[in-house]
C-alpha positions as CSV (number, residue, x, y, z in Angstrom):
1,M,136.4,113.9,62.2
2,R,139.3,115.2,60.1
3,K,137.3,118.3,59.2
4,M,136.7,119.0,62.9
5,V,140.5,118.7,63.7
6,I,141.4,121.1,60.9
7,A,138.7,123.5,61.9
8,L,139.9,123.5,65.5
9,F,143.4,124.2,64.4
10,V,142.1,127.2,62.4
11,V,140.4,128.6,65.6
12,A,143.5,127.9,67.6
13,G,145.6,129.7,65.0
14,I,143.3,132.7,65.1
15,L,143.5,132.9,68.9
16,L,147.3,132.6,68.7
17,S,147.4,135.4,66.2
18,Y,145.3,137.5,68.6
19,S,147.6,136.8,71.5
20,L,150.6,137.8,69.4
21,L,148.7,140.9,68.2
22,S,147.8,142.0,71.7
23,A,151.4,141.4,72.9
24,R,152.7,143.7,70.1
25,Q,150.1,146.3,70.8
26,S,150.6,146.5,74.6
27,N,151.5,150.2,74.1
28,A,148.4,150.9,72.0
29,T,145.6,152.9,73.4
30,P,142.8,151.0,75.3
31,A,140.3,152.1,72.7
32,A,142.3,150.7,69.8
33,S,142.9,147.5,71.8
34,D,139.2,147.2,72.5
35,Q,138.4,147.7,68.8
36,D,140.9,145.0,67.9
37,V,139.3,142.6,70.4
38,Q,135.8,143.3,69.0
39,L,137.0,142.6,65.5
40,L,138.7,139.4,66.5
41,R,135.5,138.3,68.3
42,K,133.5,139.0,65.2
43,D,136.0,137.0,63.1
44,L,135.9,134.1,65.6
45,R,132.1,134.0,65.5
46,S,132.2,133.8,61.8
47,E,134.8,131.1,61.8
48,K,132.8,129.2,64.4
49,K,129.7,129.3,62.3
50,Q,131.7,128.0,59.3
51,I,133.0,125.1,61.5
52,V,129.5,124.3,62.6
53,A,128.3,124.4,59.1
54,V,131.0,122.0,57.9
55,N,130.3,119.6,60.7
56,M,126.5,119.5,60.5
57,T,124.8,117.6,57.7
58,L,121.6,119.6,57.5
59,T,118.9,119.3,54.9
60,E,117.7,122.5,53.3
61,A,114.6,122.4,55.5
62,E,116.6,121.7,58.7
63,A,119.1,124.5,57.8
64,Q,116.3,127.1,57.4
65,K,115.1,126.3,60.9
66,F,118.5,125.7,62.6
67,W,120.4,128.8,61.6
68,P,118.0,131.4,63.1
69,V,118.1,129.4,66.4
70,Y,121.9,129.2,66.2
71,D,122.1,132.9,65.7
72,E,120.0,133.6,68.7
73,Y,122.1,131.1,70.8
74,T,125.3,132.8,69.6
75,A,123.9,136.3,70.4
76,E,123.1,135.2,74.0
77,G,126.5,133.6,74.2
78,V,128.2,136.9,73.3
79,K,126.9,138.3,76.6
80,I,128.5,135.5,78.5
81,N,131.8,136.0,76.6
82,D,131.5,139.7,77.5
83,A,131.6,138.8,81.1
84,K,134.6,136.5,80.6
85,L,136.4,139.2,78.7
86,S,135.7,141.6,81.5
87,V,137.3,139.3,84.0
88,I,140.3,138.7,81.7
89,K,140.8,142.4,81.2
90,E,140.6,143.2,84.9
91,Y,143.0,140.3,85.7
92,A,145.4,141.5,83.0
93,A,145.4,145.0,84.4
94,N,145.9,143.9,88.0
95,Y,147.5,140.4,88.1
96,Q,150.9,141.6,89.3
97,N,149.3,143.5,92.3
98,L,146.2,141.3,92.9
99,N,145.1,141.2,96.5
100,D,143.1,138.2,97.9
101,A,139.7,140.0,97.6
102,Q,140.3,140.8,94.0
103,A,141.4,137.3,93.3
104,E,138.3,135.8,94.9
105,S,136.0,138.2,93.0
106,L,137.6,137.3,89.7
107,V,137.3,133.5,90.4
108,K,133.6,134.0,91.3
109,R,132.9,136.1,88.2
110,W,134.7,133.6,86.0
111,T,132.7,130.7,87.6
112,D,129.5,132.6,87.2
113,A,130.2,133.0,83.4
114,D,130.9,129.3,83.2
115,E,127.6,128.5,84.9
116,S,125.9,130.9,82.5
117,A,127.3,129.0,79.6
118,V,125.9,125.8,81.0
119,Q,122.5,127.4,81.6
120,L,122.5,128.8,78.0
121,R,123.0,125.3,76.6
122,M,120.3,123.9,78.8
123,K,117.9,126.7,77.8
124,Y,118.6,126.0,74.1
125,L,118.5,122.2,74.2
126,P,114.7,122.0,73.9
127,I,114.7,124.8,71.3
128,F,117.2,123.0,69.1
129,L,115.3,119.8,69.6
130,K,112.2,121.5,68.1
131,V,114.1,122.1,64.8
132,L,116.5,119.1,64.6
133,P,116.5,115.4,65.5
134,G,118.2,114.5,68.7
135,K,121.4,113.1,67.1
136,K,121.9,116.3,65.1
137,V,121.4,118.4,68.2
138,A,123.9,116.2,70.1
139,R,126.4,116.7,67.3
140,F,125.9,120.4,67.3
141,F,126.5,120.6,71.1
142,Q,129.6,118.4,70.7
143,V,131.0,120.7,68.0
144,D,130.1,123.8,70.0
145,R,131.8,122.4,73.1
146,R,134.9,121.3,71.2
147,I,135.3,124.8,69.7
148,G,134.8,126.3,73.2
149,S,137.3,124.0,74.7
150,V,140.0,124.9,72.2
151,M,139.3,128.6,72.7
152,D,139.4,128.2,76.5
153,L,142.7,126.2,76.3
154,Q,144.3,128.8,74.1
155,L,143.2,131.6,76.5
156,A,144.3,129.7,79.5
157,S,147.8,129.2,78.0
158,E,148.2,132.9,77.4
159,I,147.0,134.1,80.9
160,P,149.7,134.0,83.6
161,L,149.0,132.2,86.8
162,V,148.3,134.2,89.9
163,E,151.4,134.9,91.9
164,P,151.2,133.5,95.5
């Protein structure tokens, strides 16, 4: 449990660093900003994998089967995170002048991304169960959800609320 808490603080720290970086680079070109975001996302995926590794007690045989499935799962998750990032970027560009239709569209797209994340977990549940026992699969999804929750919380704290 202690390892999980430390790891989640590391992820939160990385996200906080990103938010400070993006605040400092508000005058940067969009291409540079996009490049920074892509590098950060790559770093986060690497950190996430390390956190999962620390929290999973896999035998060598389990690890050989688990990590390729994990990498596929993560690759599909990137597409969902791309959709979330698109919503965040659109909101950031327009939040001060957001009209009702734009606000509704953003909420629907964000909800669609959340639903896609649930569908991805449901898709991969039986796949992970083919390579790991049920308790280890449950542990993986707990770790995965905790990391996701910390990341979502950090993002939410950095995004201003819609003005009425």
